[in-house]
Structures are given as structure tokens and as C-alpha cells.
ZADO-1210 file (C-alpha; in nm, 4 decimals, padded with zeros to 6 digits):
<atoms>
<atom x="00.9108" y="-00.7323" z="02.3376" code="UNK" pos="1"/>
<atom x="00.6813" y="-00.9457" z="02.1199" code="UNK" pos="2"/>
<atom x="00.4174" y="-00.9247" z="02.3673" code="UNK" pos="3"/>
<atom x="00.5185" y="-00.5375" z="02.4205" code="UNK" pos="4"/>
<atom x="00.4858" y="-00.4463" z="02.0979" code="UNK" pos="5"/>
<atom x="00.1756" y="-00.7244" z="01.9957" code="UNK" pos="6"/>
<atom x="-00.0229" y="-00.5102" z="02.3416" code="UNK" pos="7"/>
<atom x="00.0756" y="-00.1318" z="02.1550" code="UNK" pos="8"/>
<atom x="-00.0549" y="-00.2833" z="01.8392" code="UNK" pos="9"/>
<atom x="-00.3988" y="-00.4468" z="01.9541" code="UNK" pos="10"/>
<atom x="-00.4447" y="-00.0831" z="02.1382" code="UNK" pos="11"/>
<atom x="-00.3288" y="00.1420" z="01.9030" code="UNK" pos="12"/>
<atom x="-00.5717" y="00.0016" z="01.6089" code="UNK" pos="13"/>
<atom x="-00.8838" y="-00.0741" z="01.8641" code="UNK" pos="14"/>
<atom x="-01.0073" y="00.2707" z="01.6861" code="UNK" pos="15"/>
<atom x="-00.9916" y="00.1231" z="01.3410" code="UNK" pos="16"/>
<atom x="-01.3008" y="-00.0583" z="01.3864" code="UNK" pos="17"/>
<atom x="-01.4351" y="-00.2990" z="01.0635" code="UNK" pos="18"/>
<atom x="-01.5775" y="-00.0428" z="00.8082" code="UNK" pos="19"/>
<atom x="-01.9437" y="00.0921" z="00.7959" code="UNK" pos="20"/>
<atom x="-02.2065" y="-00.0236" z="00.5374" code="UNK" pos="21"/>
<atom x="-02.0778" y="00.0822" z="00.1982" code="UNK" pos="22"/>
<atom x="-01.6979" y="00.1918" z="00.3774" code="UNK" pos="23"/>
<atom x="-01.3718" y="00.0925" z="00.2590" code="UNK" pos="24"/>
<atom x="-01.1251" y="00.0836" z="00.4390" code="UNK" pos="25"/>
<atom x="-00.7513" y="00.0668" z="00.2316" code="UNK" pos="26"/>
<atom x="-00.4151" y="00.0035" z="00.3305" code="UNK" pos="27"/>
<atom x="-00.0532" y="00.0368" z="00.1175" code="UNK" pos="28"/>
<atom x="00.1952" y="-00.0568" z="00.2836" code="UNK" pos="29"/>
<atom x="00.5173" y="-00.0991" z="00.1276" code="UNK" pos="30"/>
<atom x="00.6770" y="-00.3832" z="00.3232" code="UNK" pos="31"/>
<atom x="01.0586" y="-00.3953" z="00.2615" code="UNK" pos="32"/>
<atom x="01.1875" y="-00.6858" z="00.0565" code="UNK" pos="33"/>
<atom x="00.8626" y="-00.8740" z="00.1798" code="UNK" pos="34"/>
<atom x="00.9451" y="-01.2829" z="00.1421" code="UNK" pos="35"/>
<atom x="01.3264" y="-01.2562" z="00.1631" code="UNK" pos="36"/>
<atom x="01.3208" y="-01.1957" z="00.5659" code="UNK" pos="37"/>
<atom x="00.9957" y="-01.2059" z="00.7266" code="UNK" pos="38"/>
<atom x="00.9405" y="-01.4961" z="01.0090" code="UNK" pos="39"/>
<atom x="00.6331" y="-01.6566" z="01.1415" code="UNK" pos="40"/>
<atom x="00.5368" y="-01.4115" z="01.4196" code="UNK" pos="41"/>
<atom x="00.6877" y="-01.1109" z="01.2259" code="UNK" pos="42"/>
<atom x="00.3583" y="-01.2100" z="00.9653" code="UNK" pos="43"/>
<atom x="00.1159" y="-01.2281" z="01.3167" code="UNK" pos="44"/>
<atom x="00.2378" y="-00.8708" z="01.3673" code="UNK" pos="45"/>
<atom x="00.1909" y="-00.7549" z="01.0272" code="UNK" pos="46"/>
<atom x="-00.1104" y="-00.8772" z="00.9987" code="UNK" pos="47"/>
<atom x="-00.2798" y="-00.7971" z="01.4089" code="UNK" pos="48"/>
<atom x="-00.1680" y="-00.4234" z="01.2421" code="UNK" pos="49"/>
<atom x="-00.4044" y="-00.4663" z="00.8936" code="UNK" pos="50"/>
<atom x="-00.6744" y="-00.6790" z="00.9829" code="UNK" pos="51"/>
<atom x="-00.9580" y="-00.3991" z="01.0130" code="UNK" pos="52"/>
<atom x="-00.8423" y="-00.3040" z="00.6448" code="UNK" pos="53"/>
<atom x="-01.0973" y="-00.4171" z="00.3712" code="UNK" pos="54"/>
<atom x="-00.7845" y="-00.4140" z="00.1175" code="UNK" pos="55"/>
<atom x="-00.4119" y="-00.3686" z="00.1577" code="UNK" pos="56"/>
<atom x="-00.2181" y="-00.3190" z="-00.0750" code="UNK" pos="57"/>
<atom x="00.1191" y="-00.4217" z="-00.1000" code="UNK" pos="58"/>
<atom x="00.4444" y="-00.2805" z="-00.2430" code="UNK" pos="59"/>
<atom x="00.7503" y="-00.4488" z="-00.2695" code="UNK" pos="60"/>
<atom x="00.7197" y="-00.7573" z="-00.3159" code="UNK" pos="61"/>
<atom x="01.0396" y="-01.0276" z="-00.3711" code="UNK" pos="62"/>
<atom x="01.0443" y="-01.1251" z="-00.7370" code="UNK" pos="63"/>
<atom x="01.1045" y="-01.5275" z="-00.6447" code="UNK" pos="64"/>
<atom x="00.9356" y="-01.8115" z="-00.4951" code="UNK" pos="65"/>
<atom x="00.9599" y="-01.6551" z="-00.0832" code="UNK" pos="66"/>
<atom x="00.7660" y="-01.3371" z="-00.2147" code="UNK" pos="67"/>
<atom x="00.4443" y="-01.5722" z="-00.3332" code="UNK" pos="68"/>
<atom x="00.4419" y="-01.7569" z="-00.0236" code="UNK" pos="69"/>
<atom x="00.4951" y="-01.5075" z="00.1865" code="UNK" pos="70"/>
<atom x="00.1650" y="-01.2832" z="00.0521" code="UNK" pos="71"/>
<atom x="00.0114" y="-01.6432" z="00.0690" code="UNK" pos="72"/>
<atom x="00.1197" y="-01.6839" z="00.4372" code="UNK" pos="73"/>
<atom x="00.0234" y="-01.3519" z="00.5142" code="UNK" pos="74"/>
<atom x="-00.3238" y="-01.4591" z="00.3955" code="UNK" pos="75"/>
<atom x="-00.3802" y="-01.7284" z="00.5653" code="UNK" pos="76"/>
<atom x="-00.3383" y="-01.5709" z="00.9071" code="UNK" pos="77"/>
<atom x="-00.6134" y="-01.3086" z="00.8407" code="UNK" pos="78"/>
<atom x="-00.7954" y="-01.5794" z="00.7391" code="UNK" pos="79"/>
<atom x="-00.7645" y="-01.6776" z="01.0866" code="UNK" pos="80"/>
<atom x="-00.9052" y="-01.3776" z="01.2740" code="UNK" pos="81"/>
<atom x="-01.3219" y="-01.3660" z="01.1841" code="UNK" pos="82"/>
<atom x="-01.3395" y="-01.2686" z="00.8218" code="UNK" pos="83"/>
<atom x="-01.2223" y="-01.4512" z="00.4385" code="UNK" pos="84"/>
<atom x="-00.9891" y="-01.2964" z="00.2753" code="UNK" pos="85"/>
<atom x="-00.7898" y="-01.3772" z="-00.0906" code="UNK" pos="86"/>
<atom x="-00.4848" y="-01.2690" z="-00.2059" code="UNK" pos="87"/>
<atom x="-00.3552" y="-01.1838" z="-00.5949" code="UNK" pos="88"/>
<atom x="00.0283" y="-01.1500" z="-00.6861" code="UNK" pos="89"/>
<atom x="00.1300" y="-00.9971" z="-01.0097" code="UNK" pos="90"/>
<atom x="00.4011" y="-01.1143" z="-01.1973" code="UNK" pos="91"/>
<atom x="00.7405" y="-00.9637" z="-01.1738" code="UNK" pos="92"/>
<atom x="00.8164" y="-00.6162" z="-01.3389" code="UNK" pos="93"/>
<atom x="00.9581" y="-00.6573" z="-01.6313" code="UNK" pos="94"/>
<atom x="01.2771" y="-00.4152" z="-01.4731" code="UNK" pos="95"/>
<atom x="01.6574" y="-00.3716" z="-01.5096" code="UNK" pos="96"/>
<atom x="01.8931" y="-00.6194" z="-01.2802" code="UNK" pos="97"/>
<atom x="01.8090" y="-00.6101" z="-00.9621" code="UNK" pos="98"/>
<atom x="01.4972" y="-00.4048" z="-00.9188" code="UNK" pos="99"/>
<atom x="01.2458" y="-00.7021" z="-01.0206" code="UNK" pos="100"/>
<atom x="00.9816" y="-00.6882" z="-00.8046" code="UNK" pos="101"/>
<atom x="00.5963" y="-00.7832" z="-00.7736" code="UNK" pos="102"/>
<atom x="00.3006" y="-00.6515" z="-00.6634" code="UNK" pos="103"/>
<atom x="00.0277" y="-00.7495" z="-00.4684" code="UNK" pos="104"/>
<atom x="-00.3149" y="-00.7621" z="-00.3378" code="UNK" pos="105"/>
<atom x="-00.5260" y="-00.9240" z="-00.0372" code="UNK" pos="106"/>
<atom x="-00.9029" y="-00.8230" z="00.0248" code="UNK" pos="107"/>
<atom x="-01.1945" y="-00.9643" z="00.1859" code="UNK" pos="108"/>
<atom x="-01.4028" y="-01.1118" z="-00.0222" code="UNK" pos="109"/>
<atom x="-01.7753" y="-01.0137" z="00.1974" code="UNK" pos="110"/>
<atom x="-01.8688" y="-00.7598" z="00.0053" code="UNK" pos="111"/>
<atom x="-01.5532" y="-00.6749" z="-00.2403" code="UNK" pos="112"/>
<atom x="-01.5218" y="-00.8870" z="-00.6144" code="UNK" pos="113"/>
<atom x="-01.3351" y="-00.9149" z="-00.8686" code="UNK" pos="114"/>
<atom x="-01.3683" y="-01.0729" z="-01.1879" code="UNK" pos="115"/>
<atom x="-01.0184" y="-01.1376" z="-01.3648" code="UNK" pos="116"/>
<atom x="-00.6997" y="-01.1687" z="-01.1320" code="UNK" pos="117"/>
<atom x="-00.5635" y="-00.8012" z="-01.2691" code="UNK" pos="118"/>
<atom x="-00.2734" y="-00.7037" z="-01.5043" code="UNK" pos="119"/>
<atom x="00.1022" y="-00.5200" z="-01.5164" code="UNK" pos="120"/>
<atom x="00.0130" y="-00.2037" z="-01.7598" code="UNK" pos="121"/>
<atom x="00.1743" y="-00.3326" z="-02.0187" code="UNK" pos="122"/>
<atom x="00.2146" y="00.0239" z="-02.2337" code="UNK" pos="123"/>
<atom x="00.3796" y="00.1249" z="-01.9403" code="UNK" pos="124"/>
<atom x="00.7182" y="-00.0795" z="-01.9039" code="UNK" pos="125"/>
<atom x="00.9376" y="00.0877" z="-02.1395" code="UNK" pos="126"/>
<atom x="00.9121" y="00.3757" z="-01.9072" code="UNK" pos="127"/>
<atom x="00.8926" y="00.2697" z="-01.5832" code="UNK" pos="128"/>
<atom x="01.1112" y="00.0232" z="-01.4101" code="UNK" pos="129"/>
<atom x="00.8325" y="-00.1440" z="-01.2136" code="UNK" pos="130"/>
<atom x="00.5551" y="-00.1365" z="-01.4616" code="UNK" pos="131"/>
<atom x="00.2450" y="-00.0550" z="-01.2145" code="UNK" pos="132"/>
<atom x="-00.0526" y="-00.3797" z="-01.1524" code="UNK" pos="133"/>
<atom x="-00.3707" y="-00.2804" z="-01.2067" code="UNK" pos="134"/>
<atom x="-00.6449" y="-00.4574" z="-01.0729" code="UNK" pos="135"/>
<atom x="-01.0663" y="-00.4195" z="-01.0924" code="UNK" pos="136"/>
<atom x="-01.2372" y="-00.4719" z="-00.8061" code="UNK" pos="137"/>
<atom x="-01.5961" y="-00.4665" z="-00.7321" code="UNK" pos="138"/>
<atom x="-01.7680" y="-00.3096" z="-00.4022" code="UNK" pos="139"/>
<atom x="-02.1122" y="-00.3914" z="-00.4240" code="UNK" pos="140"/>
<atom x="-02.1295" y="-00.4138" z="-00.7574" code="UNK" pos="141"/>
<atom x="-01.9730" y="-00.1245" z="-00.8341" code="UNK" pos="142"/>
<atom x="-01.6221" y="-00.0890" z="-00.9740" code="UNK" pos="143"/>
<atom x="-01.3234" y="00.0724" z="-00.8430" code="UNK" pos="144"/>
<atom x="-00.9547" y="00.0480" z="-01.0567" code="UNK" pos="145"/>
<atom x="-00.7084" y="-00.0134" z="-00.8162" code="UNK" pos="146"/>
<atom x="-00.3264" y="00.1120" z="-00.9189" code="UNK" pos="147"/>
<atom x="-00.0337" y="00.0030" z="-00.7241" code="UNK" pos="148"/>
<atom x="00.3218" y="00.1486" z="-00.8008" code="UNK" pos="149"/>
<atom x="00.6903" y="00.1349" z="-00.6803" code="UNK" pos="150"/>
<atom x="00.8536" y="00.4014" z="-00.8363" code="UNK" pos="151"/>
<atom x="01.2207" y="00.3789" z="-00.8736" code="UNK" pos="152"/>
<atom x="01.4297" y="00.5516" z="-00.6133" code="UNK" pos="153"/>
<atom x="01.4654" y="00.9605" z="-00.5387" code="UNK" pos="154"/>
<atom x="01.7980" y="00.9642" z="-00.6417" code="UNK" pos="155"/>
<atom x="01.7537" y="00.7285" z="-00.9880" code="UNK" pos="156"/>
<atom x="01.4650" y="00.9811" z="-01.1459" code="UNK" pos="157"/>
<atom x="01.1483" y="00.8655" z="-01.0721" code="UNK" pos="158"/>
<atom x="00.9367" y="01.2129" z="-01.1703" code="UNK" pos="159"/>
<atom x="00.9587" y="01.1195" z="-01.5717" code="UNK" pos="160"/>
<atom x="00.8053" y="00.7588" z="-01.4079" code="UNK" pos="161"/>
<atom x="00.5195" y="00.9243" z="-01.2165" code="UNK" pos="162"/>
<atom x="00.4454" y="01.1868" z="-01.5111" code="UNK" pos="163"/>
<atom x="00.3921" y="00.9205" z="-01.7390" code="UNK" pos="164"/>
<atom x="00.2072" y="00.7354" z="-01.4687" code="UNK" pos="165"/>
<atom x="-00.0276" y="00.9707" z="-01.3633" code="UNK" pos="166"/>
<atom x="-00.0914" y="01.1255" z="-01.7692" code="UNK" pos="167"/>
<atom x="-00.2173" y="00.7384" z="-01.8274" code="UNK" pos="168"/>
<atom x="-00.4592" y="00.7091" z="-01.5947" code="UNK" pos="169"/>
<atom x="-00.6096" y="01.0530" z="-01.6476" code="UNK" pos="170"/>
<atom x="-00.6596" y="00.9816" z="-02.0118" code="UNK" pos="171"/>
<atom x="-00.7433" y="00.6038" z="-01.9832" code="UNK" pos="172"/>
<atom x="-00.9366" y="00.5664" z="-01.6461" code="UNK" pos="173"/>
<atom x="-01.3715" y="00.6497" z="-01.6325" code="UNK" pos="174"/>
<atom x="-01.3892" y="00.4443" z="-01.3881" code="UNK" pos="175"/>
<atom x="-01.4057" y="00.5292" z="-01.0204" code="UNK" pos="176"/>
<atom x="-00.9575" y="00.5166" z="-00.9935" code="UNK" pos="177"/>
<atom x="-00.7014" y="00.4652" z="-00.6796" code="UNK" pos="178"/>
<atom x="-00.3568" y="00.5616" z="-00.7174" code="UNK" pos="179"/>
<atom x="-00.1768" y="00.3266" z="-00.3993" code="UNK" pos="180"/>
<atom x="00.2351" y="00.3099" z="-00.2942" code="UNK" pos="181"/>
<atom x="00.5240" y="00.4319" z="-00.2669" code="UNK" pos="182"/>
<atom x="00.6404" y="00.7724" z="-00.4411" code="UNK" pos="183"/>
<atom x="00.9666" y="00.7876" z="-00.3600" code="UNK" pos="184"/>
<atom x="00.8705" y="01.2125" z="-00.3883" code="UNK" pos="185"/>
<atom x="00.6761" y="01.3964" z="-00.1835" code="UNK" pos="186"/>
<atom x="00.2340" y="01.4736" z="-00.2859" code="UNK" pos="187"/>
<atom x="00.3965" y="01.8331" z="-00.2430" code="UNK" pos="188"/>
<atom x="00.5848" y="01.8903" z="-00.5191" code="UNK" pos="189"/>
<atom x="00.4866" y="02.0659" z="-00.8677" code="UNK" pos="190"/>
<atom x="00.5157" y="01.7196" z="-01.0460" code="UNK" pos="191"/>
<atom x="00.1563" y="01.5746" z="-00.9585" code="UNK" pos="192"/>
<atom x="00.0045" y="01.9461" z="-00.9549" code="UNK" pos="193"/>
<atom x="-00.1414" y="01.8563" z="-01.3161" code="UNK" pos="194"/>
<atom x="-00.2558" y="01.4918" z="-01.1686" code="UNK" pos="195"/>
<atom x="-00.4426" y="01.6510" z="-00.8618" code="UNK" pos="196"/>
<atom x="-00.5953" y="01.9473" z="-01.1068" code="UNK" pos="197"/>
<atom x="-00.7975" y="01.6722" z="-01.3277" code="UNK" pos="198"/>
<atom x="-00.9672" y="01.5979" z="-00.9691" code="UNK" pos="199"/>
<atom x="-00.7170" y="01.3807" z="-00.7825" code="UNK" pos="200"/>
<atom x="-00.7258" y="01.4348" z="-00.3775" code="UNK" pos="201"/>
<atom x="-00.3845" y="01.3100" z="-00.1751" code="UNK" pos="202"/>
<atom x="-00.4896" y="01.1217" z="00.1289" code="UNK" pos="203"/>
<atom x="-00.2326" y="01.2023" z="00.3642" code="UNK" pos="204"/>
<atom x="-00.0322" y="01.5429" z="00.3600" code="UNK" pos="205"/>
<atom x="00.3153" y="01.6917" z="00.4889" code="UNK" pos="206"/>
<atom x="00.3699" y="01.3386" z="00.6588" code="UNK" pos="207"/>
<atom x="00.6568" y="01.1429" z="00.6968" code="UNK" pos="208"/>
<atom x="00.6102" y="00.7655" z="00.6199" code="UNK" pos="209"/>
<atom x="00.9392" y="00.5955" z="00.6407" code="UNK" pos="210"/>
<atom x="01.1607" y="00.5105" z="00.9592" code="UNK" pos="211"/>
<atom x="01.4751" y="00.6214" z="01.0166" code="UNK" pos="212"/>
<atom x="01.7559" y="00.3850" z="01.1346" code="UNK" pos="213"/>
<atom x="01.8253" y="00.5184" z="01.4499" code="UNK" pos="214"/>
<atom x="01.5893" y="00.7596" z="01.5995" code="UNK" pos="215"/>
<atom x="01.7335" y="01.1350" z="01.6483" code="UNK" pos="216"/>
<atom x="01.6224" y="01.2545" z="02.0037" code="UNK" pos="217"/>
<atom x="01.2086" y="01.1435" z="01.9827" code="UNK" pos="218"/>
<atom x="01.1879" y="01.1556" z="01.6209" code="UNK" pos="219"/>
<atom x="01.1834" y="00.8332" z="01.4319" code="UNK" pos="220"/>
<atom x="01.0049" y="00.8947" z="01.1021" code="UNK" pos="221"/>
<atom x="01.2271" y="00.9952" z="00.8021" code="UNK" pos="222"/>
<atom x="01.0605" y="01.0928" z="00.4531" code="UNK" pos="223"/>
<atom x="00.7105" y="01.1834" z="00.3247" code="UNK" pos="224"/>
<atom x="00.6703" y="00.9572" z="00.0095" code="UNK" pos="225"/>
<atom x="00.4025" y="00.6698" z="00.0491" code="UNK" pos="226"/>
<atom x="-00.0044" y="00.8208" z="-00.0380" code="UNK" pos="227"/>
<atom x="-00.2952" y="00.7369" z="-00.2212" code="UNK" pos="228"/>
<atom x="-00.4484" y="00.9240" z="-00.4135" code="UNK" pos="229"/>
<atom x="-00.8046" y="00.9042" z="-00.5333" code="UNK" pos="230"/>
<atom x="-01.0175" y="01.0303" z="-00.8176" code="UNK" pos="231"/>
<atom x="-01.2821" y="01.2850" z="-00.7564" code="UNK" pos="232"/>
<atom x="-01.5831" y="00.9913" z="-00.6726" code="UNK" pos="233"/>
<atom x="-01.4722" y="00.9090" z="-00.4334" code="UNK" pos="234"/>
<atom x="-01.5647" y="01.0453" z="-00.0855" code="UNK" pos="235"/>
<atom x="-01.2559" y="01.0423" z="00.2137" code="UNK" pos="236"/>
<atom x="-01.4562" y="00.9520" z="00.5282" code="UNK" pos="237"/>
<atom x="-01.0728" y="00.9204" z="00.7367" code="UNK" pos="238"/>
<atom x="-00.6626" y="00.8664" z="00.6278" code="UNK" pos="239"/>
<atom x="-00.3697" y="00.8571" z="00.8113" code="UNK" pos="240"/>
<atom x="-00.0614" y="00.6453" z="00.8728" code="UNK" pos="241"/>
<atom x="-00.0550" y="00.3666" z="01.1029" code="UNK" pos="242"/>
<atom x="00.1887" y="00.4425" z="01.3535" code="UNK" pos="243"/>
<atom x="00.3469" y="00.0615" z="01.4590" code="UNK" pos="244"/>
<atom x="00.6149" y="00.2467" z="01.6116" code="UNK" pos="245"/>
<atom x="00.5532" y="00.5140" z="01.8767" code="UNK" pos="246"/>
<atom x="00.8437" y="00.4955" z="02.1016" code="UNK" pos="247"/>
<atom x="01.1705" y="00.5164" z="01.9826" code="UNK" pos="248"/>
<atom x="01.2785" y="00.2250" z="02.1874" code="UNK" pos="249"/>
<atom x="01.0820" y="00.0096" z="02.0060" code="UNK" pos="250"/>
<atom x="01.2489" y="00.1108" z="01.6351" code="UNK" pos="251"/>
<atom x="01.4610" y="-00.2007" z="01.6103" code="UNK" pos="252"/>
<atom x="01.1691" y="-00.4903" z="01.6794" code="UNK" pos="253"/>
<atom x="00.9496" y="-00.1720" z="01.4326" code="UNK" pos="254"/>
<atom x="01.2050" y="-00.1917" z="01.1391" code="UNK" pos="255"/>
<atom x="01.2276" y="-00.5914" z="01.1392" code="UNK" pos="256"/>
<atom x="00.8623" y="-00.5755" z="00.9588" code="UNK" pos="257"/>
<atom x="00.9143" y="-00.2848" z="00.6872" code="UNK" pos="258"/>
<atom x="01.0974" y="00.0622" z="00.7105" code="UNK" pos="259"/>
<atom x="00.7861" y="00.2078" z="00.5766" code="UNK" pos="260"/>
<atom x="00.4729" y="00.2841" z="00.7792" code="UNK" pos="261"/>
<atom x="00.1757" y="00.1746" z="00.6111" code="UNK" pos="262"/>
<atom x="-00.1092" y="00.4837" z="00.5030" code="UNK" pos="263"/>
<atom x="-00.4478" y="00.4419" z="00.5193" code="UNK" pos="264"/>
<atom x="-00.7870" y="00.5628" z="00.3557" code="UNK" pos="265"/>
<atom x="-01.1380" y="00.5360" z="00.4488" code="UNK" pos="266"/>
<atom x="-01.3509" y="00.5707" z="00.1640" code="UNK" pos="267"/>
<atom x="-01.7400" y="00.5364" z="00.0260" code="UNK" pos="268"/>
<atom x="-01.7920" y="00.5702" z="-00.3875" code="UNK" pos="269"/>
<atom x="-02.0182" y="00.8573" z="-00.4354" code="UNK" pos="270"/>
</atoms>
């Protein structure tokens, strides 16, 4: 099964060639309990899925040592696949009990640099259970602010968090900005209308991104809640999901990696 899955991953993602000059491919992925349950074979499969990205944005990194260790191991595997990568892990979020997580960024260093190690956005920690993580990247010298976010679950009312975050972004950011993560709300909801009215666009629309526990006929996807929002000074070339499942028979194996599909955006700075 492992060999079959690896072959399908390589076959499906062969179309995701390295970004052309001036383009960046960003992948955002909620990796379920990252650092608690993933073995070496599963980390290897993850690396094959994301290896052609330039920046990887990860949500749901466990707050303990295992989370940081898993991010480091994934970065090390990627480093053995032909490109040099670096990574940053956030401090644990200041969250209610059993909700605390970390965020992570992993990126190719050839054309992408950083000047600091990022920060959790403290002004939002009283409003947002898992306050977002901000890191400024410099792509061929041009600044890109990238915000990593995991909202509270849909049955816990993520709407006030999203409203506070999107208002904060439009009020405080002037450089090209991307907001990526798991919103637990579909981008088509009126909640995002004001944000879109300020020039932000969802990378994908009406695209389910979470995996069911059991395949229903040929349908193994559930909710359209993962996305990437990009500002008007960012030009999209391509976007979509990286579907590493593809067949109902592979759902069980796929769910060992995560219960979410990665979302990608290929873009350039205008």
C-alpha cells in the first residue's frame, strides 16, 4: 500500500514543477495532530506531497516537544530532496486548556529570506483562541507578510475570531499580505464580504478540503474550510487542492497523514 500511495503521489504531483522565476508556490496544510502520531514513512509521504512548494504553512502542530520535532524531521527530509529548506515554529498559543497549538513555516531558502523568526499576534490573543502567527518573508528582496491561522471549531463560533482578524489585517498591513489556514467557515459566507471588499481574494471557491471518515460511494470529501486569502498586490497564477487521496480505497491510508487536504496558491508579487 505504501509503494502504491507513493507512486500515486509522484504521478499526481508531477504537474507541480518548480516555480518559474518570480513565482512562488505556497501550500497551506492543517496536518492533524502533527507531532503526535506521524511515523517516518508518513513524514516521507508528506514530503513527497509538498516538495515542489516554495513555502509550506502548517496548522495544528502539537504544543509539546513532539510538534517541534516533527517539523524539524519534515524539514530534514525535504532537505534531502534537492533543495535547501529552513523552518520556523511559533511559541504555543495562549489558548484555553486542550486547545493550545503551534504554527509552523517551512520554506526554500534560495530566493526566500527572513529577517526575524516571526511572532504570534498578541493584540488578538484575547479574542482568538489560537492567535495567528505572522512571519515576514523577503522574495528576491520584496517583503511579503504571511499570516498562519487556525480558528476555533465551527461549533464553537469561529466567526468573531475571523471578523477580528480580517479587520486587524486591513487596518495594519500595507505590504503584500497573505492569510492562510483552516477557518472552519466556508469562504462563500457573508462573513468574508468586507475582507473581500478591501481587496482580498480567496484562492479557492466551493472546494471541499476535509476528509470523511468513511467514503460515501466515490465521495470522500466533506467541508470547504481551508483556504488562502491574498491581497490585491499579489497576482495569482494557479490555485487548488493537493488531493493525495484520489480513490476511496486509499482513504484510510490518507487519513493517517491528515484529515485535511493541502491548499495551494501559485503567485507573483505585482
